C-alpha positions as a printed Julia matrix, in Angstrom:
335×3 Matrix{Float64}:
  -77.06  -28.88   -6.17
  -78.49  -25.56   -4.99
  -81.69  -25.5    -2.98
  -82.76  -22.32   -4.82
  -84.95  -23.13   -7.8
  -83.96  -21.55  -11.08
  -85.89  -20.51  -14.18
  -83.89  -19.88  -17.37
  -85.27  -17.94  -20.33
  -83.4   -18.29  -23.64
  -83.5   -14.95  -25.46
  -82.87  -14.05  -29.09
  -79.63  -12.1   -29.02
  -80.22  -10.44  -32.4
  -83.59   -8.8   -31.75
  -83.07   -7.08  -28.42
  -86.17   -6.24  -26.48
  -88.67   -7.33  -29.13
  -92.08   -8.81  -28.39
  -90.87  -12.4   -27.98
  -87.98  -11.5   -25.67
  -90.17   -9.18  -23.6
  -92.77  -11.9   -23.2
  -90.17  -14.47  -22.16
  -88.69  -12.14  -19.54
  -92.14  -11.3   -18.16
  -93.29  -14.92  -18.07
  -90.0   -16.05  -16.56
  -90.17  -13.37  -13.86
  -93.7   -14.34  -12.84
  -92.83  -18.04  -12.83
  -89.66  -17.52  -10.8
  -91.64  -15.51   -8.25
  -94.32  -18.23   -8.09
  -91.74  -20.9    -7.19
  -89.65  -18.55   -4.99
  -86.73  -18.97   -7.37
  -84.28  -16.97   -9.46
  -84.68  -15.84  -13.06
  -81.67  -16.28  -15.32
  -81.81  -14.77  -18.81
  -79.53  -16.59  -21.22
  -78.2   -15.51  -24.61
  -76.15  -17.48  -27.13
  -73.49  -15.28  -28.72
  -70.5   -15.6   -31.01
  -68.52  -13.13  -28.92
  -68.98  -11.18  -25.71
  -71.06   -8.02  -26.17
  -72.08   -5.22  -23.84
  -75.51   -3.76  -23.14
  -77.66   -6.21  -21.2
  -79.34   -3.82  -18.74
  -82.56   -4.02  -20.8
  -82.78   -7.65  -19.63
  -82.12   -6.88  -15.97
  -84.47   -3.89  -15.64
  -87.68   -5.95  -16.15
  -86.68   -8.35  -13.38
  -83.96  -10.82  -14.42
  -81.77  -11.72  -11.44
  -78.83  -12.46  -13.71
  -77.77  -12.61  -17.34
  -75.61  -15.46  -18.6
  -73.97  -15.17  -21.99
  -72.89  -18.42  -23.62
  -70.14  -17.43  -26.04
  -68.54  -19.51  -28.79
  -67.42  -18.68  -32.35
  -69.63  -21.46  -33.7
  -72.74  -19.66  -32.4
  -72.41  -16.86  -34.97
  -75.31  -18.33  -36.96
  -78.23  -20.44  -35.87
  -77.7   -24.16  -36.31
  -79.81  -26.58  -34.27
  -76.92  -28.89  -33.33
  -74.88  -25.93  -32.12
  -77.74  -24.48  -30.06
  -78.59  -27.85  -28.51
  -74.96  -28.43  -27.54
  -74.62  -24.95  -26.03
  -77.88  -25.19  -24.09
  -77.02  -28.67  -22.82
  -73.74  -27.27  -21.47
  -75.59  -24.32  -19.91
  -78.03  -26.66  -18.17
  -75.16  -28.78  -16.84
  -73.52  -25.72  -15.33
  -76.58  -23.79  -14.13
  -78.83  -26.69  -13.08
  -82.22  -25.09  -13.9
  -85.62  -26.4   -12.87
  -87.4   -24.84  -15.85
  -86.03  -23.73  -19.23
  -88.19  -21.45  -21.4
  -87.87  -20.82  -25.13
  -90.08  -18.95  -27.55
  -92.43  -21.15  -29.58
  -90.93  -20.03  -32.87
  -88.96  -21.82  -35.58
  -85.92  -22.11  -33.3
  -87.85  -23.2   -30.21
  -89.86  -25.82  -32.1
  -86.66  -27.34  -33.46
  -84.36  -27.05  -30.44
  -86.68  -27.82  -27.49
  -87.52  -31.46  -28.33
  -83.9   -32.25  -29.26
  -82.65  -30.75  -26.01
  -85.31  -32.56  -23.96
  -84.32  -35.88  -25.54
  -80.63  -35.27  -24.87
  -81.16  -34.28  -21.23
  -84.03  -36.65  -20.41
  -86.14  -33.62  -19.5
  -89.89  -33.09  -19.52
  -91.29  -31.06  -22.42
  -94.42  -28.96  -22.89
  -94.72  -27.0   -26.13
  -96.87  -24.12  -27.39
  -97.78  -22.93  -23.88
 -100.07  -19.93  -23.53
  -99.51  -19.46  -19.79
  -97.15  -20.76  -17.14
  -97.58  -21.01  -13.4
  -97.12  -23.11  -10.29
  -99.38  -24.81   -7.78
  -99.5   -22.46   -4.75
  -99.41  -25.4    -2.35
  -96.83  -27.71   -3.89
  -94.9   -25.36   -6.17
  -95.44  -27.85   -9.01
  -94.99  -26.38  -12.49
  -98.27  -25.99  -14.43
  -98.52  -25.07  -18.12
 -101.6   -24.26  -20.19
 -101.67  -24.96  -23.91
 -104.34  -25.07  -26.64
 -105.74  -28.35  -27.9
 -108.28  -29.49  -30.51
 -107.02  -26.84  -32.96
 -107.41  -24.1   -30.39
 -110.98  -24.95  -29.39
 -110.0   -25.83  -25.81
 -107.19  -25.29  -23.31
 -105.48  -28.09  -21.37
 -103.32  -27.9   -18.27
 -100.1   -29.91  -18.04
  -97.64  -30.85  -15.33
  -94.44  -32.85  -15.64
  -93.79  -35.73  -13.25
  -90.41  -37.41  -12.9
  -87.61  -35.34  -14.46
  -86.37  -32.4   -12.42
  -85.87  -30.27  -15.52
  -88.87  -29.13  -17.54
  -88.46  -27.46  -20.93
  -91.34  -25.33  -22.22
  -91.91  -23.26  -25.35
  -94.06  -20.17  -24.94
  -96.52  -19.15  -27.6
  -96.72  -15.49  -28.56
  -99.4   -13.53  -26.73
 -100.19   -9.82  -26.51
  -97.88   -8.41  -23.83
  -98.34   -5.62  -21.34
  -95.76   -3.28  -19.87
  -93.07   -5.17  -17.99
  -92.85   -2.54  -15.28
  -89.14   -1.78  -15.6
  -87.18   -0.93  -12.48
  -83.98    0.94  -13.44
  -82.68    0.26   -9.92
  -82.94   -3.5   -10.43
  -79.57   -5.1    -9.83
  -78.38   -8.24  -11.55
  -75.18  -10.07  -12.33
  -73.83  -10.53  -15.86
  -71.76  -13.67  -16.39
  -70.02  -15.01  -19.48
  -69.42  -18.7   -20.13
  -67.02  -19.39  -23.01
  -67.26  -22.68  -24.87
  -64.13  -23.73  -26.71
  -64.94  -27.19  -28.04
  -66.91  -27.11  -31.27
  -69.57  -29.86  -31.4
  -70.13  -31.97  -34.52
  -72.52  -30.08  -36.81
  -74.58  -32.02  -39.32
  -75.83  -28.89  -41.1
  -73.93  -26.49  -43.31
  -75.03  -22.87  -43.65
  -75.32  -22.09  -47.35
  -77.19  -18.8   -47.3
  -78.77  -16.51  -44.74
  -81.77  -14.53  -45.98
  -82.18  -11.22  -44.15
  -85.48   -9.29  -44.43
  -85.18   -5.85  -46.07
  -84.62   -2.94  -43.67
  -87.9    -1.52  -42.4
  -89.93   -4.64  -43.17
  -92.37   -5.39  -40.37
  -91.71   -8.84  -38.88
  -94.9   -10.89  -38.88
  -94.62  -12.18  -35.3
  -93.85   -8.73  -33.88
  -96.41   -6.72  -35.84
  -99.08   -4.83  -33.94
 -101.37   -5.05  -36.98
 -101.59   -8.02  -39.36
 -103.51   -8.18  -42.64
 -104.18  -11.82  -43.56
 -105.6   -13.17  -46.8
 -107.13  -16.44  -47.94
 -108.14  -18.15  -51.16
 -110.9   -15.59  -51.66
 -108.37  -12.93  -52.66
 -107.87  -14.84  -55.91
 -104.35  -13.99  -57.09
 -100.92  -12.74  -56.09
 -101.44   -9.63  -58.23
 -104.59   -8.72  -56.33
 -102.8    -9.4   -53.03
  -99.98   -7.02  -53.89
 -102.24   -4.32  -55.3
 -104.87   -4.23  -52.56
 -102.91   -5.36  -49.52
  -99.1    -5.08  -49.75
  -99.25   -1.7   -51.5
 -102.7    -0.79  -50.19
 -104.22   -1.66  -46.83
 -101.07   -2.96  -45.12
  -99.1     0.05  -46.34
 -101.72    2.45  -44.99
 -101.74    0.72  -41.6
  -98.02    0.0   -41.33
  -99.07   -3.65  -41.02
  -97.44   -6.99  -41.78
  -99.03   -9.34  -44.31
  -99.75  -13.04  -43.93
 -102.34  -15.59  -44.88
 -103.7   -19.1   -44.84
 -102.41  -22.42  -46.13
 -104.91  -22.11  -48.96
 -103.37  -18.79  -50.0
  -99.94  -20.44  -50.02
 -101.19  -23.37  -52.13
 -102.63  -20.93  -54.68
  -99.39  -18.96  -54.88
 -100.99  -15.82  -53.47
  -98.44  -15.54  -50.64
  -95.07  -17.14  -49.96
  -94.82  -20.06  -47.5
  -92.95  -18.0   -44.89
  -96.04  -15.81  -44.52
  -98.36  -18.7   -43.64
 -100.24  -18.29  -40.35
 -101.78  -21.26  -38.58
 -101.24  -24.61  -36.96
  -98.42  -25.49  -39.39
  -97.24  -21.92  -39.89
  -96.51  -18.87  -37.79
  -98.32  -17.83  -34.62
  -99.18  -14.15  -34.31
 -100.77  -12.08  -31.54
 -101.3    -8.57  -32.92
 -103.55   -5.89  -31.48
 -105.53   -5.94  -34.74
 -105.98   -8.86  -37.17
 -107.77   -8.15  -40.45
 -108.8   -11.37  -42.23
 -109.85  -11.02  -45.85
 -111.16  -13.86  -47.99
 -110.46  -16.34  -45.2
 -112.92  -19.09  -44.34
 -111.69  -19.33  -40.74
 -110.67  -23.0   -40.47
 -109.57  -24.17  -37.01
 -106.09  -24.85  -38.39
 -105.68  -21.22  -39.41
 -107.34  -19.72  -36.35
 -104.94  -21.66  -34.11
 -102.27  -19.27  -35.37
 -104.11  -16.02  -34.65
 -106.45  -16.74  -31.74
 -104.33  -14.51  -29.49
 -105.17  -11.39  -31.52
 -106.72   -8.53  -29.58
 -109.35   -7.65  -32.2
 -110.26   -9.65  -35.31
 -111.98   -8.0   -38.28
 -113.27  -10.26  -41.06
 -114.25   -9.46  -44.65
 -115.94  -12.27  -46.59
 -118.68  -12.66  -49.16
 -120.14  -15.69  -47.37
 -122.21  -14.69  -44.31
 -121.98  -18.31  -43.05
 -118.17  -18.42  -43.14
 -116.73  -19.77  -39.84
 -114.46  -16.71  -39.59
 -117.43  -14.64  -38.43
 -117.7   -16.87  -35.38
 -114.23  -15.69  -34.3
 -114.41  -12.07  -35.47
 -115.19   -9.12  -33.23
 -116.29   -7.16  -36.32
 -117.41   -8.55  -39.66
 -118.15   -7.18  -43.12
 -120.13   -9.3   -45.58
 -119.06   -8.08  -48.97
 -116.61   -8.23  -51.88
 -113.15   -7.2   -50.69
 -112.54   -5.51  -54.06
 -115.07   -2.89  -53.0
 -114.52   -2.91  -49.25
 -110.72   -2.81  -49.03
 -110.04    0.06  -51.5
 -112.66    2.19  -49.73
 -111.18    1.39  -46.32
 -107.64    2.07  -47.55
 -108.64    5.43  -49.03
 -110.38    6.43  -45.8
 -107.36    5.45  -43.7
 -105.02    7.48  -45.9
 -107.26   10.53  -45.52
 -107.3    10.14  -41.75
 -103.52    9.78  -41.71
 -103.16   12.93  -43.82
 -105.34   14.91  -41.4
 -103.27   13.74  -38.46
 -100.07   15.17  -39.96
């Protein structure tokens, strides 16, 4: 066992340097520096591919590619088996995954298999300056407070990192790092069977990566109004992604994959425009990391105004078309 402590970040091989990968590299680099350790960036791939300097430049000490034909598509059993093998070979102290659909499914399974500690939905990661003990911060009470966690006992700690607005990683093109490939031949038993893979249309803004998000609630009223005023209106004018609350899903206004909140997706855009949303703690837990929140609601007592940086009390059917028209005029002047 090496005396050098190691932090591993598990990156999404298909999205390159997107917001989630950039955040994982940055958080892993800071954590590795705090514990005087090494940062290993790990990808799971069906076959060996070139072009990993974008991982090394921001500060990864090495890139390890776990390659196996059965990793061509995401399946939780396959990912858990591959990561368990990677941990056996690399002996990390801390393993980081994004707190997304994959991380939420894989992290607890992997922790159970390896007998590791687990902290999910972390908003920041660090270490005690005196002891070097891993410290994670995560929201609690539906985002109303923040708790700090440490893991006692197991050497390995697995953590999932919640999306947050990221700053420049400070790339160093002179940064040197090794690239290693580990090939896995034995295919593990897979309980799932891939029937269909749904790929978003080209050019569609991914909700988690969007810099601007337009979110709707029950107050919008109908799917037709949502598409007219938001999908084809405000979001189109802003180049924004659309999402909404559980209430909007229940009413059929938006599809379930667009739900934002405690039981949905977590977003951290620069700008979050909430329309017809009451602002329940369950929903706000999914967007509390937004840089600026703008709320439009007819009820001046709606809880959303307690979170918003800017608020408009009014009927969205008057406010949103006017705002959309003004934005389009400004965009036309800028051309």
